[in-house]
C-alpha positions in Angstrom: 140.0 225.7 2.5 140.3 229.5 2.0 140.2 229.6 -1.8 137.7 229.0 -4.7 137.4 225.8 -6.6 139.2 227.4 -9.6 141.9 228.7 -7.2 142.5 225.2 -5.9 142.6 223.7 -9.4 145.2 226.2 -10.5 147.2 225.6 -7.3 147.3 221.9 -8.0 148.2 222.5 -11.7 151.1 224.7 -10.6 152.3 222.1 -8.1 152.3 219.5 -10.9 154.1 221.8 -13.3 156.7 222.6 -10.7 157.3 218.8 -10.2 157.6 218.1 -13.9 159.9 221.1 -14.5 162.2 220.0 -11.6 162.2 216.4 -12.6 163.2 216.5 -16.2 163.6 218.1 -19.6 160.1 217.9 -21.0 159.3 220.7 -23.4 157.1 223.5 -21.9 154.3 222.6 -24.2 154.3 219.0 -22.9 154.4 220.2 -19.3 151.4 222.5 -20.0 149.4 219.7 -21.6 150.2 217.3 -18.8 148.9 219.9 -16.3 145.7 220.5 -18.2 146.7 223.9 -19.6 146.2 224.8 -23.3 149.6 226.1 -24.2 153.1 226.9 -23.0 152.2 230.6 -23.1 149.4 230.0 -20.6 151.7 228.0 -18.4 154.2 230.9 -18.5 151.6 233.4 -17.7 150.3 231.5 -14.7 153.8 230.8 -13.5 154.8 234.5 -13.5 151.5 235.5 -11.8 151.7 232.8 -9.1 155.4 232.3 -8.5 157.1 235.5 -9.9 159.4 233.6 -12.3 159.1 232.0 -15.7 159.0 228.2 -16.0 162.5 228.3 -17.6 163.8 230.3 -14.7 162.2 227.8 -12.3 163.7 224.9 -14.1 167.2 226.4 -14.0 166.8 227.1 -10.2 165.5 223.6 -9.5 168.4 222.0 -11.4 171.0 224.0 -9.4 
């Protein structure tokens, strides 16, 4: 598949987070928990590393 197991898990979690952020107004902490992450700050860190934007920036972009 071209990536490690951990890489695949993170990729799936980010896809789920993107869908949740685009679909509604759940708090970031709830999105993080629903995606198996420990906190909103962890979600934000992964988002910036993987997508180059914060979850809030992504939410605004997806809503437009």
